[in-house]
Backbone of each chain as ProteinMPNN parsed JSONL, in Angstrom:
{"seq_chain_A": "DIQMTQSPSSLSASIGDRVTITCRASQGIRNALAWFQQKPGKAPKSLIYATSTLQSGVPSRFSGAGSGTDFTLTITSLQPEDFATYYCQQYNIFPLTFGGGTKVEIQ", "coords_chain_A": {"N_chain_A": [[125.098, -39.291, 50.899], [127.44, -37.166, 49.207], [130.729, -36.858, 50.21], [133.03, -34.248, 50.557], [136.405, -33.758, 50.573], [138.892, -31.638, 51.486], [142.333, -30.778, 51.062], [145.472, -29.189, 51.797], [144.184, -28.345, 55.115], [145.031, -25.916, 55.862], [147.559, -23.627, 54.74], [150.773, -22.106, 54.425], [152.185, -19.565, 52.525], [154.215, -17.673, 50.215], [154.308, -14.455, 48.582], [154.112, -14.731, 45.117], [154.491, -17.451, 45.042], [153.59, -20.749, 43.858], [150.583, -22.346, 44.367], [148.747, -25.186, 45.312], [145.646, -26.665, 45.848], [143.816, -29.434, 46.989], [140.914, -31.364, 46.3], [138.804, -33.929, 47.143], [136.291, -36.148, 46.159], [133.84, -38.324, 47.594], [132.594, -40.046, 45.928], [132.216, -40.496, 42.362], [131.806, -37.451, 40.568], [131.61, -36.527, 38.055], [132.319, -33.723, 36.165], [131.349, -31.822, 37.837], [132.131, -29.592, 39.66], [132.896, -26.907, 41.729], [134.715, -23.944, 42.714], [135.299, -21.678, 45.389], [136.162, -18.52, 46.811], [136.797, -17.007, 49.902], [137.082, -14.173, 51.863], [137.938, -12.832, 55.116], [135.064, -11.835, 56.902], [133.616, -11.316, 54.637], [131.356, -12.043, 51.889], [131.334, -15.185, 50.124], [133.148, -15.62, 47.032], [132.661, -16.536, 43.714], [134.776, -18.617, 41.875], [135.489, -20.697, 40.014], [133.797, -23.0, 37.856], [132.366, -26.11, 36.712], [134.674, -27.65, 36.995], [136.967, -26.475, 35.646], [136.399, -24.044, 34.415], [136.696, -20.62, 34.372], [134.985, -18.175, 36.285], [133.479, -15.12, 35.176], [135.714, -12.439, 35.055], [137.597, -13.452, 36.801], [140.989, -13.745, 37.632], [143.551, -15.047, 35.447], [145.522, -16.454, 36.72], [144.409, -18.261, 38.367], [143.441, -21.643, 38.241], [141.695, -24.66, 37.448], [141.478, -28.22, 37.735], [140.976, -31.727, 36.977], [138.87, -34.689, 37.422], [136.082, -36.926, 37.844], [136.754, -38.085, 40.835], [138.863, -36.645, 41.932], [140.249, -33.478, 42.307], [141.773, -30.283, 41.621], [142.742, -27.005, 42.656], [144.676, -24.48, 41.456], [146.865, -21.84, 42.096], [148.845, -19.765, 40.422], [151.762, -17.898, 40.964], [151.155, -16.396, 43.521], [149.238, -13.717, 44.806], [148.933, -10.722, 46.891], [146.194, -10.267, 47.375], [145.126, -12.768, 47.257], [145.176, -14.178, 49.576], [143.215, -15.992, 51.578], [140.302, -18.017, 52.348], [139.55, -21.047, 50.76], [137.028, -22.904, 49.145], [135.767, -25.983, 47.932], [133.033, -27.344, 46.017], [130.622, -29.793, 45.284], [128.225, -30.184, 42.711], [126.89, -32.166, 41.491], [125.031, -34.002, 42.45], [122.137, -33.803, 44.52], [122.08, -33.976, 48.111], [123.787, -30.885, 47.684], [127.226, -30.416, 48.372], [129.882, -29.046, 50.321], [133.464, -28.747, 50.538], [135.656, -28.733, 53.437], [137.202, -26.473, 53.504], [140.147, -24.511, 52.784], [142.594, -22.678, 54.211], [144.563, -20.102, 53.123], [147.47, -18.682, 54.033], [149.72, -15.961, 54.79], [153.153, -16.443, 54.562]], "CA_chain_A": [[125.586, -37.972, 50.543], [128.821, -37.136, 48.753], [131.622, -36.12, 51.1], [134.1, -33.53, 49.878], [137.539, -33.617, 51.482], [139.926, -30.734, 50.999], [143.637, -30.793, 51.72], [145.482, -29.205, 53.255], [143.182, -27.466, 55.723], [145.667, -24.601, 55.827], [148.922, -23.6, 54.224], [151.47, -20.825, 54.435], [152.886, -19.362, 51.269], [154.754, -16.336, 49.987], [153.939, -13.8, 47.321], [154.813, -15.283, 43.969], [154.5, -18.912, 45.093], [152.557, -21.537, 43.207], [149.839, -23.038, 45.414], [147.758, -26.155, 44.826], [144.706, -27.189, 46.837], [143.188, -30.654, 46.489], [139.555, -31.671, 46.738], [138.466, -35.307, 46.763], [134.898, -36.528, 46.37], [133.687, -39.703, 48.068], [132.19, -40.818, 44.759], [132.399, -39.718, 41.152], [130.912, -36.323, 40.358], [131.891, -36.085, 36.677], [133.104, -32.476, 36.283], [130.453, -30.874, 38.521], [132.911, -29.124, 40.791], [133.11, -25.459, 41.752], [135.627, -23.408, 43.725], [134.935, -20.369, 45.903], [137.135, -17.823, 47.654], [136.16, -16.178, 50.921], [137.943, -13.378, 52.723], [137.296, -12.626, 56.409], [133.988, -10.858, 56.983], [133.036, -11.071, 53.321], [130.651, -13.143, 51.241], [132.169, -15.934, 49.18], [133.22, -15.196, 45.631], [132.754, -17.699, 42.828], [135.993, -18.587, 41.063], [135.55, -21.705, 38.953], [132.743, -23.999, 37.789], [132.647, -27.198, 35.763], [136.057, -28.06, 37.263], [138.076, -25.689, 35.113], [135.939, -22.831, 33.736], [136.756, -19.457, 35.248], [133.894, -17.217, 36.287], [133.831, -13.852, 34.556], [136.502, -11.509, 35.84], [138.582, -14.127, 37.665], [142.312, -13.701, 36.99], [143.989, -16.297, 34.815], [146.456, -17.194, 37.584], [143.62, -19.333, 38.972], [143.057, -22.695, 37.31], [141.166, -25.87, 38.054], [141.667, -29.435, 36.943], [140.513, -32.964, 37.596], [137.652, -35.332, 36.944], [135.723, -38.086, 38.651], [136.782, -37.873, 42.28], [140.019, -35.87, 42.365], [140.256, -32.159, 41.691], [142.734, -29.345, 42.172], [142.738, -25.577, 42.375], [146.049, -23.993, 41.456], [147.098, -20.404, 41.954], [150.228, -19.517, 40.03], [152.224, -16.583, 41.371], [150.234, -15.915, 44.555], [149.204, -12.269, 44.999], [148.463, -10.36, 48.244], [144.732, -10.36, 47.482], [144.718, -14.175, 47.188], [145.164, -14.784, 50.901], [141.793, -16.194, 51.831], [139.909, -19.42, 52.493], [139.012, -21.583, 49.519], [136.118, -24.028, 49.309], [135.246, -26.676, 46.762], [131.658, -27.787, 46.159], [130.09, -30.61, 44.194], [126.818, -29.921, 42.389], [126.424, -33.251, 40.623], [123.885, -34.672, 43.062], [121.65, -33.262, 45.785], [122.387, -32.638, 48.584], [125.056, -30.288, 47.307], [128.119, -30.46, 49.526], [131.115, -28.277, 50.272], [134.617, -29.181, 51.298], [135.82, -28.057, 54.71], [137.923, -25.221, 53.334], [141.602, -24.423, 52.891], [142.996, -21.305, 54.51], [145.871, -19.751, 52.567], [148.005, -17.614, 54.866], [151.005, -15.383, 54.4], [154.294, -17.031, 55.288]], "C_chain_A": [[127.062, -38.057, 50.106], [129.644, -36.28, 49.708], [132.74, -35.498, 50.268], [135.218, -33.252, 50.866], [138.609, -32.752, 50.847], [141.225, -30.941, 51.762], [144.589, -29.845, 51.006], [144.358, -28.331, 53.811], [143.722, -26.044, 55.83], [147.07, -24.724, 55.249], [149.463, -22.193, 54.317], [152.271, -20.712, 53.148], [153.321, -17.916, 51.142], [154.241, -15.769, 48.673], [154.775, -14.379, 46.196], [154.854, -16.8, 43.934], [153.385, -19.495, 44.229], [151.901, -22.389, 44.286], [148.826, -23.982, 44.768], [146.952, -26.7, 45.993], [143.986, -28.378, 46.201], [141.815, -30.845, 47.098], [139.212, -33.064, 46.228], [137.019, -35.591, 47.111], [134.806, -38.002, 46.751], [133.125, -40.631, 46.991], [132.284, -39.922, 43.54], [131.364, -38.629, 40.966], [131.068, -35.736, 38.953], [132.765, -34.831, 36.756], [132.327, -31.404, 37.038], [131.073, -30.352, 39.809], [133.155, -27.628, 40.657], [134.07, -25.097, 42.868], [135.193, -21.983, 44.094], [136.057, -19.837, 46.787], [136.366, -16.995, 48.66], [137.204, -15.475, 51.769], [137.207, -13.082, 54.02], [136.238, -11.523, 56.381], [133.29, -10.561, 55.677], [132.258, -12.286, 52.831], [131.62, -13.915, 50.35], [132.113, -15.306, 47.789], [133.397, -16.453, 44.782], [133.969, -17.553, 41.919], [135.883, -19.451, 39.809], [134.312, -22.588, 39.032], [133.093, -25.019, 36.713], [134.128, -27.58, 35.786], [137.12, -27.064, 36.834], [137.673, -24.388, 34.423], [135.935, -21.657, 34.708], [135.489, -18.614, 35.144], [134.409, -15.909, 35.671], [134.625, -12.973, 35.523], [137.548, -12.133, 36.745], [139.935, -14.154, 36.947], [142.775, -15.066, 36.499], [145.031, -17.045, 35.635], [145.735, -18.311, 38.359], [143.293, -20.371, 37.892], [142.564, -23.912, 38.08], [141.353, -27.04, 37.121], [141.088, -30.623, 37.688], [139.296, -33.546, 36.909], [137.342, -36.513, 37.849], [135.675, -37.78, 40.141], [137.894, -36.94, 42.754], [140.169, -34.581, 41.564], [141.306, -31.272, 42.363], [142.396, -27.92, 41.767], [144.188, -25.122, 42.488], [146.054, -22.487, 41.284], [148.572, -20.238, 41.603], [150.579, -18.095, 40.453], [151.228, -15.897, 42.305], [150.378, -14.405, 44.761], [148.661, -11.931, 46.38], [146.952, -10.533, 48.419], [144.222, -11.798, 47.446], [144.703, -14.857, 48.545], [143.725, -14.797, 51.406], [141.56, -17.671, 52.133], [139.21, -19.858, 51.215], [138.175, -22.829, 49.802], [135.821, -24.663, 47.951], [133.798, -27.085, 47.06], [131.283, -28.663, 44.979], [128.629, -30.26, 43.977], [126.282, -30.978, 41.44], [125.132, -33.879, 41.13], [123.46, -33.917, 44.313], [121.763, -34.344, 46.871], [123.746, -32.141, 48.097], [125.935, -30.229, 48.547], [129.406, -29.692, 49.256], [132.239, -29.043, 50.956], [134.763, -28.328, 52.54], [136.593, -26.744, 54.643], [139.422, -25.37, 53.496], [141.97, -22.965, 53.092], [144.406, -21.084, 53.992], [146.376, -18.516, 53.301], [149.357, -17.145, 54.358], [152.117, -15.999, 55.237], [155.196, -15.926, 55.85]], "O_chain_A": [[127.818, -38.906, 50.578], [129.304, -35.128, 49.981], [133.316, -36.143, 49.392], [135.007, -32.586, 51.88], [139.162, -33.091, 49.801], [141.219, -31.24, 52.957], [144.54, -29.7, 49.785], [143.661, -27.656, 53.053], [142.953, -25.084, 55.884], [147.678, -25.794, 55.271], [148.715, -21.216, 54.291], [152.951, -21.654, 52.74], [152.852, -17.045, 51.875], [153.803, -16.498, 47.782], [155.995, -14.501, 46.311], [155.213, -17.384, 42.911], [152.393, -18.836, 43.917], [152.59, -23.078, 45.038], [148.143, -23.625, 43.808], [147.51, -27.141, 46.998], [143.599, -28.336, 45.034], [141.585, -30.528, 48.266], [139.315, -33.343, 45.034], [136.571, -35.309, 48.222], [135.596, -38.824, 46.288], [133.176, -41.853, 47.128], [132.42, -38.706, 43.677], [130.174, -38.856, 41.183], [130.699, -34.588, 38.704], [133.84, -34.871, 37.353], [132.61, -30.214, 36.899], [130.594, -30.638, 40.906], [133.568, -27.146, 39.603], [134.226, -25.837, 43.839], [134.781, -21.197, 43.24], [136.793, -20.595, 47.419], [135.381, -16.347, 48.306], [138.101, -16.11, 52.324], [135.976, -13.077, 54.037], [136.489, -10.419, 55.896], [132.461, -9.654, 55.607], [132.471, -13.407, 53.294], [132.612, -13.36, 49.878], [131.184, -14.582, 47.432], [134.199, -17.327, 45.112], [134.169, -16.519, 41.281], [136.147, -18.998, 38.696], [133.827, -22.896, 40.122], [134.001, -24.809, 35.91], [134.748, -27.8, 34.745], [138.076, -26.826, 37.572], [138.538, -23.692, 33.891], [135.259, -21.692, 35.737], [134.983, -18.37, 34.049], [135.61, -15.639, 35.655], [134.233, -12.795, 36.677], [138.31, -11.415, 37.392], [140.012, -14.545, 35.782], [142.431, -16.1, 37.071], [145.394, -18.167, 35.281], [146.377, -19.191, 38.933], [142.917, -20.02, 36.774], [142.969, -24.154, 39.217], [141.386, -26.894, 35.899], [140.755, -30.538, 38.87], [138.764, -32.983, 35.953], [138.221, -37.035, 38.534], [134.673, -37.274, 40.647], [137.854, -36.487, 43.898], [140.211, -34.586, 40.334], [141.673, -31.485, 43.518], [141.847, -27.665, 40.696], [144.843, -25.358, 43.504], [145.345, -21.935, 40.443], [149.444, -20.545, 42.415], [149.761, -17.187, 40.307], [150.552, -14.942, 41.923], [151.488, -13.884, 44.876], [147.992, -12.763, 46.992], [146.491, -10.905, 49.498], [143.022, -12.031, 47.589], [144.26, -16.001, 48.655], [143.111, -13.753, 51.627], [142.497, -18.468, 52.168], [138.385, -19.131, 50.66], [138.562, -23.691, 50.591], [135.647, -23.966, 46.951], [133.395, -27.161, 48.22], [131.575, -28.339, 43.828], [127.881, -30.061, 44.934], [125.345, -30.731, 40.681], [124.252, -34.239, 40.349], [124.302, -33.445, 45.078], [121.558, -35.521, 46.575], [124.729, -32.882, 48.098], [125.437, -30.014, 49.652], [129.94, -29.685, 48.147], [132.003, -29.873, 51.833], [134.079, -27.315, 52.687], [136.631, -25.991, 55.616], [139.907, -26.228, 54.234], [141.688, -22.12, 52.243], [145.335, -21.794, 54.377], [145.787, -17.439, 53.205], [150.038, -17.838, 53.602], [152.028, -16.064, 56.463], [156.206, -16.22, 56.491]]}, "seq_chain_B": "EVQLLESGGGLVQPGGSLRLSCAASGFNLGTYWMTWVRQAPGKGLEWVANIKQDGSQKYYVDSVKGRFTISRDNAKNSLYLQMDSLRVEDTALYYCARSHVVDIWGQGTMVIVSS", "coords_chain_B": {"N_chain_B": [[123.602, -3.338, 37.69], [124.258, -6.595, 38.749], [122.805, -8.015, 41.552], [122.22, -9.339, 44.833], [120.205, -9.116, 47.678], [119.864, -9.841, 50.93], [117.498, -10.114, 53.633], [115.779, -9.998, 56.825], [116.892, -11.479, 58.858], [117.752, -12.109, 62.343], [117.411, -12.133, 65.98], [116.144, -14.93, 67.578], [114.15, -17.061, 69.622], [114.754, -20.513, 70.557], [112.76, -22.833, 68.781], [111.252, -20.942, 67.585], [110.284, -18.871, 64.719], [111.396, -17.565, 61.552], [111.427, -15.536, 58.625], [113.308, -15.354, 55.845], [114.279, -13.099, 53.284], [115.224, -12.497, 49.892], [116.181, -10.18, 47.684], [116.445, -9.734, 44.285], [118.344, -7.944, 41.872], [119.056, -6.387, 38.738], [118.945, -8.604, 37.139], [116.84, -11.214, 35.761], [115.308, -13.027, 38.029], [113.673, -15.204, 37.678], [114.694, -16.862, 35.713], [116.589, -18.495, 36.737], [117.787, -21.278, 38.722], [117.756, -21.095, 42.27], [119.536, -20.577, 45.357], [120.105, -21.253, 48.83], [122.624, -20.799, 51.202], [124.41, -21.428, 54.183], [126.449, -20.265, 56.943], [127.855, -21.07, 59.827], [129.074, -19.365, 62.761], [132.521, -18.919, 62.498], [132.822, -21.263, 61.068], [132.645, -23.51, 58.179], [131.175, -23.379, 54.851], [127.774, -24.285, 54.285], [125.494, -25.9, 52.321], [122.032, -25.227, 52.013], [119.433, -25.175, 50.726], [117.737, -25.544, 47.546], [115.915, -24.229, 44.733], [113.974, -24.725, 41.844], [113.523, -22.937, 38.709], [110.727, -22.516, 38.242], [109.685, -23.198, 40.632], [108.933, -25.82, 40.932], [110.574, -27.875, 41.737], [112.281, -28.651, 44.691], [114.945, -28.796, 46.967], [116.557, -29.923, 49.936], [118.954, -29.733, 52.633], [119.432, -32.446, 54.859], [119.239, -31.767, 57.592], [117.463, -29.658, 57.807], [115.116, -30.367, 56.677], [111.598, -30.512, 56.596], [111.396, -28.456, 58.38], [112.308, -26.06, 57.277], [111.331, -24.004, 54.512], [111.765, -23.359, 51.183], [111.01, -20.832, 48.85], [109.721, -18.853, 46.113], [109.037, -15.756, 44.409], [108.651, -14.922, 41.397], [107.587, -12.767, 40.041], [108.043, -10.717, 41.752], [110.708, -10.768, 41.776], [112.06, -12.154, 43.787], [113.357, -14.253, 46.427], [112.749, -16.647, 49.022], [113.102, -17.874, 52.413], [111.506, -19.73, 54.601], [111.737, -20.331, 57.933], [111.102, -22.534, 60.387], [110.521, -23.912, 63.686], [113.04, -23.392, 64.861], [116.422, -24.09, 65.771], [119.185, -24.012, 68.096], [121.465, -24.72, 66.708], [120.973, -23.777, 64.183], [121.905, -21.275, 64.043], [123.546, -18.898, 62.168], [125.129, -17.206, 59.382], [123.199, -16.432, 56.699], [123.23, -16.947, 53.307], [122.008, -15.882, 50.198], [122.065, -17.113, 46.904], [122.801, -17.094, 43.396], [121.697, -19.436, 41.071], [122.256, -23.046, 40.918], [124.713, -23.739, 40.262], [126.666, -21.864, 41.554], [127.054, -18.416, 40.909], [126.748, -15.781, 41.688], [126.66, -14.123, 44.8], [124.819, -13.058, 47.669], [125.166, -10.649, 50.37], [124.527, -11.667, 52.788], [122.506, -12.528, 55.678], [122.153, -12.385, 59.154], [121.262, -14.95, 61.382], [120.333, -15.626, 64.613], [119.85, -17.993, 66.98], [118.747, -18.272, 70.074], [118.204, -18.536, 73.603]], "CA_chain_B": [[124.511, -4.229, 38.401], [123.64, -7.8, 39.284], [122.926, -7.954, 42.998], [121.281, -10.042, 45.709], [120.183, -8.464, 48.975], [119.088, -10.603, 51.912], [116.959, -9.427, 54.798], [114.897, -10.825, 57.636], [117.579, -12.151, 59.95], [117.598, -11.522, 63.667], [117.508, -12.987, 67.159], [114.892, -15.647, 67.82], [114.272, -18.134, 70.616], [114.579, -21.874, 70.03], [111.368, -23.16, 68.503], [110.623, -19.835, 66.884], [110.286, -18.817, 63.256], [111.855, -16.385, 60.837], [111.328, -15.631, 57.17], [114.348, -14.604, 55.144], [113.976, -12.67, 51.919], [116.37, -12.168, 49.048], [115.729, -9.382, 46.555], [117.39, -9.727, 43.177], [118.304, -6.793, 40.978], [119.987, -6.468, 37.625], [118.716, -9.796, 36.323], [115.541, -11.835, 35.93], [115.468, -14.166, 38.936], [112.856, -16.311, 37.196], [115.398, -17.708, 34.757], [117.663, -19.22, 37.429], [117.709, -21.967, 39.998], [118.277, -20.248, 43.341], [120.179, -21.347, 46.419], [120.448, -20.709, 50.158], [123.802, -21.394, 51.836], [124.636, -20.814, 55.49], [127.785, -20.383, 57.526], [127.863, -20.873, 61.267], [130.225, -18.551, 63.167], [133.818, -19.587, 62.507], [132.755, -22.56, 60.393], [132.628, -23.489, 56.729], [129.923, -23.178, 54.13], [126.857, -25.423, 54.259], [124.344, -25.744, 51.442], [120.773, -25.393, 52.748], [118.284, -25.502, 49.881], [117.67, -25.064, 46.169], [114.591, -24.225, 44.116], [113.997, -24.589, 40.395], [113.008, -21.661, 38.209], [109.271, -22.38, 38.389], [109.304, -23.657, 41.967], [108.397, -27.184, 40.881], [111.507, -28.776, 42.411], [112.948, -28.074, 45.849], [115.841, -29.731, 47.633], [116.996, -29.425, 51.234], [119.864, -30.535, 53.44], [118.625, -33.258, 55.777], [119.07, -31.149, 58.912], [116.387, -28.642, 57.807], [113.911, -30.926, 56.05], [110.416, -30.48, 57.445], [111.396, -27.235, 59.21], [112.541, -24.906, 56.402], [110.674, -24.055, 53.206], [112.251, -22.403, 50.198], [109.982, -20.435, 47.886], [110.11, -17.723, 45.275], [108.01, -14.984, 43.714], [109.39, -14.4, 40.245], [107.03, -11.464, 39.678], [108.679, -9.742, 42.64], [112.156, -10.989, 41.681], [112.455, -12.42, 45.169], [113.519, -15.605, 46.958], [112.433, -16.661, 50.437], [113.364, -19.07, 53.204], [110.717, -19.781, 55.82], [112.437, -21.188, 58.887], [110.275, -22.839, 61.554], [111.114, -24.821, 64.687], [114.464, -23.095, 64.826], [117.282, -24.696, 66.787], [120.427, -23.273, 68.357], [122.443, -25.059, 65.66], [120.653, -23.049, 62.943], [122.578, -19.976, 64.105], [124.464, -18.79, 61.032], [124.935, -16.181, 58.362], [122.5, -17.084, 55.592], [123.479, -16.319, 52.014], [121.239, -16.162, 48.998], [123.008, -17.223, 45.788], [122.164, -17.338, 42.117], [121.942, -20.689, 40.371], [122.798, -24.142, 41.73], [126.14, -23.586, 39.957], [126.586, -20.492, 42.064], [127.958, -17.416, 40.347], [126.562, -14.527, 42.405], [126.298, -14.274, 46.212], [124.434, -11.885, 48.436], [126.054, -10.319, 51.48], [124.143, -12.483, 53.924], [121.729, -12.008, 56.802], [122.515, -13.198, 60.317], [120.21, -15.546, 62.192], [120.83, -16.085, 65.906], [118.823, -18.721, 67.722], [119.244, -18.325, 71.448], [117.231, -18.186, 74.637]], "C_chain_B": [[123.729, -5.413, 38.96], [123.87, -7.858, 40.786], [121.857, -8.795, 43.675], [121.364, -9.407, 47.078], [119.256, -9.229, 49.908], [118.591, -9.701, 53.032], [116.142, -10.416, 55.61], [115.568, -11.552, 58.775], [117.331, -11.466, 61.278], [117.773, -12.546, 64.757], [116.146, -13.629, 67.417], [115.149, -16.747, 68.841], [114.152, -19.498, 69.949], [113.095, -22.214, 69.904], [110.633, -22.095, 67.722], [110.768, -19.912, 65.373], [110.855, -17.501, 62.762], [111.619, -16.622, 59.351], [112.391, -14.741, 56.562], [113.866, -14.265, 53.739], [115.266, -12.351, 51.189], [115.831, -11.448, 47.817], [116.816, -9.347, 45.49], [117.222, -8.45, 42.368], [119.343, -6.975, 39.883], [119.858, -7.704, 36.767], [117.327, -10.339, 36.633], [115.699, -13.109, 36.758], [114.753, -15.405, 38.403], [113.539, -17.244, 36.228], [116.487, -18.552, 35.411], [117.14, -20.12, 38.541], [118.254, -20.982, 41.04], [118.624, -21.103, 44.552], [120.234, -20.556, 47.72], [121.636, -21.52, 50.693], [123.975, -20.715, 53.185], [126.048, -21.09, 55.986], [127.695, -20.059, 59.008], [129.115, -20.093, 61.648], [131.509, -19.359, 63.239], [133.878, -20.912, 61.777], [132.74, -22.385, 58.876], [131.242, -23.285, 56.148], [129.091, -24.462, 54.148], [125.693, -25.085, 53.331], [123.061, -26.051, 52.215], [119.639, -25.864, 51.844], [118.446, -24.921, 48.489], [116.234, -25.105, 45.672], [114.74, -23.968, 42.626], [113.322, -23.298, 39.971], [111.515, -21.467, 38.465], [108.765, -22.866, 39.739], [108.85, -25.103, 42.03], [109.302, -28.209, 41.549], [112.218, -28.017, 43.517], [113.781, -29.159, 46.512], [116.373, -29.086, 48.909], [118.085, -30.327, 51.818], [119.036, -31.25, 54.494], [118.301, -32.54, 57.082], [117.953, -30.109, 58.963], [115.091, -29.166, 57.194], [112.76, -30.968, 57.045], [110.328, -29.249, 58.33], [111.535, -25.976, 58.354], [111.792, -25.11, 55.085], [111.233, -22.963, 52.311], [111.121, -22.092, 49.228], [110.473, -19.221, 47.111], [108.886, -17.028, 44.725], [108.718, -14.302, 42.55], [108.869, -13.023, 39.816], [107.648, -10.353, 40.522], [110.201, -9.868, 42.624], [112.763, -11.316, 43.05], [112.452, -13.9, 45.512], [113.276, -15.544, 48.457], [112.917, -17.955, 51.087], [112.568, -18.935, 54.496], [111.347, -20.787, 56.756], [111.581, -21.338, 60.133], [111.012, -23.8, 62.483], [112.62, -24.64, 64.757], [115.191, -23.678, 66.036], [118.532, -23.839, 66.972], [121.432, -23.501, 67.225], [122.105, -24.448, 64.296], [121.281, -21.657, 62.928], [123.658, -19.893, 63.032], [124.193, -17.519, 60.253], [124.347, -16.893, 57.152], [122.698, -16.265, 54.314], [122.464, -16.804, 50.985], [122.244, -16.197, 47.834], [122.266, -17.579, 44.51], [122.647, -18.65, 41.527], [122.404, -21.785, 41.324], [124.29, -24.288, 41.395], [126.416, -22.119, 40.27], [127.586, -19.556, 41.39], [127.886, -16.089, 41.086], [126.079, -14.818, 43.82], [125.767, -12.951, 46.754], [125.427, -11.657, 49.565], [125.693, -11.064, 52.765], [123.303, -11.749, 54.95], [121.915, -12.955, 57.969], [121.282, -13.67, 61.065], [120.846, -16.078, 63.474], [119.671, -16.724, 66.652], [119.355, -18.947, 69.133], [118.138, -17.944, 72.42], [117.795, -17.096, 75.537]], "O_chain_B": [[122.671, -5.244, 39.566], [125.008, -7.761, 41.244], [120.746, -8.947, 43.168], [122.458, -9.179, 47.594], [118.041, -9.266, 49.715], [119.185, -8.665, 53.333], [115.846, -11.521, 55.156], [114.89, -12.184, 59.585], [116.766, -10.374, 61.33], [118.217, -13.669, 64.518], [115.125, -12.943, 67.465], [116.248, -17.296, 68.908], [113.522, -19.627, 68.9], [112.293, -21.925, 70.792], [109.518, -22.318, 67.249], [111.298, -20.878, 64.826], [110.806, -16.476, 63.442], [111.612, -17.76, 58.881], [112.377, -13.523, 56.743], [113.148, -15.036, 53.101], [116.269, -11.981, 51.799], [115.112, -12.035, 47.009], [117.959, -8.977, 45.76], [116.114, -7.941, 42.199], [120.369, -7.627, 40.076], [120.572, -7.852, 35.775], [116.714, -9.974, 37.636], [116.161, -14.135, 36.258], [115.186, -16.53, 38.654], [113.017, -18.322, 35.942], [117.229, -19.25, 34.719], [116.173, -19.779, 39.222], [119.103, -20.145, 40.733], [118.086, -22.193, 44.746], [120.391, -19.335, 47.708], [121.647, -22.75, 50.643], [123.702, -19.521, 53.305], [126.735, -22.002, 55.525], [127.484, -18.909, 59.392], [130.117, -20.151, 60.935], [131.583, -20.36, 63.951], [134.883, -21.617, 61.859], [132.813, -21.269, 58.361], [130.272, -23.05, 56.868], [129.621, -25.568, 54.043], [124.994, -24.094, 53.54], [123.005, -27.015, 52.978], [118.959, -26.84, 52.158], [119.176, -23.954, 48.272], [115.432, -25.917, 46.132], [115.52, -23.117, 42.199], [112.638, -22.647, 40.761], [111.086, -20.382, 38.857], [107.557, -22.937, 39.966], [108.421, -25.566, 43.087], [108.848, -29.3, 41.893], [112.693, -26.898, 43.321], [113.355, -30.31, 46.602], [116.608, -27.879, 48.964], [118.134, -31.525, 51.536], [118.039, -30.707, 54.971], [117.203, -32.692, 57.617], [117.534, -29.714, 60.052], [114.077, -28.467, 57.2], [112.922, -31.402, 58.185], [109.3, -29.016, 58.966], [110.946, -24.942, 58.67], [111.639, -26.234, 54.608], [111.177, -21.781, 52.649], [110.368, -22.982, 48.833], [111.513, -18.643, 47.426], [107.823, -17.634, 44.591], [109.31, -13.235, 42.708], [109.627, -12.21, 39.287], [107.765, -9.209, 40.083], [110.899, -9.169, 43.358], [113.83, -10.82, 43.413], [111.671, -14.687, 44.978], [113.555, -14.53, 49.097], [113.115, -18.975, 50.426], [112.905, -18.136, 55.369], [111.478, -21.963, 56.416], [111.362, -20.367, 60.857], [112.005, -24.417, 62.098], [113.379, -25.609, 64.718], [114.661, -23.748, 67.144], [118.885, -23.041, 66.104], [122.158, -22.586, 66.835], [122.881, -24.592, 63.351], [121.201, -20.944, 61.927], [124.572, -20.717, 62.993], [123.175, -16.852, 60.438], [124.933, -17.847, 56.641], [122.383, -15.077, 54.25], [122.12, -17.985, 50.926], [123.172, -15.388, 47.796], [121.246, -18.269, 44.533], [123.845, -18.933, 41.489], [122.891, -21.493, 42.417], [125.042, -24.892, 42.16], [126.403, -21.259, 39.39], [128.78, -19.843, 41.305], [128.865, -15.344, 41.109], [125.199, -15.654, 44.023], [126.207, -11.874, 46.352], [126.41, -12.387, 49.697], [126.472, -11.082, 53.718], [123.37, -10.527, 55.08], [121.845, -14.173, 57.81], [120.373, -12.889, 61.347], [121.779, -16.879, 63.428], [118.652, -16.088, 66.92], [120.293, -19.715, 69.346], [117.257, -17.143, 72.106], [117.125, -16.661, 76.473]]}, "name": "protein", "num_of_chains": 2, "seq": "DIQMTQSPSSLSASIGDRVTITCRASQGIRNALAWFQQKPGKAPKSLIYATSTLQSGVPSRFSGAGSGTDFTLTITSLQPEDFATYYCQQYNIFPLTFGGGTKVEIQEVQLLESGGGLVQPGGSLRLSCAASGFNLGTYWMTWVRQAPGKGLEWVANIKQDGSQKYYVDSVKGRFTISRDNAKNSLYLQMDSLRVEDTALYYCARSHVVDIWGQGTMVIVSS"}
């Protein structure tokens, strides 16, 4: 199975900050990487697929990059509604696997 | 509006069974791979199973193989998860999601396995 490792597991940031979350796959997954946002008590929301393609309606301050085994999610100019937990997921090979999550908290 | 609505969760004893349902609206479920994902209390997301559009291919996480069965009824625009031989560690919020490249999530249905 492909292991997905996210870092950091949590971070504190301020409104307006630039935030980058890293996701590393235990083997190459081409560009088959998605990112999800989850707020407490809510269902996840899909943000990005194919490493860098934004889902419909996702603000342009979110961006994804990477290939092979190393990927990033960047939020430029963090907004109050962005405080949440973020998960990466590979869908290149079954079983599909998620990263452990990164909690973005208010500093 | 595109929507997924899960139902069928509840409290069940270890060894028991439950059948989860997911009703799709606003789109033709038959044109998509479909996914079940679960989240144990206070934990992260865990992929559970996927099924191809025509039901010809199914994939499961190892921990549920032989106990859970994913199925679909495209005529009813519905997805199912039959869960047998339930264990305490299956306790989780179960989400239905559209596509294996998930774009739409349901709100989830809670399954509690406890004696």
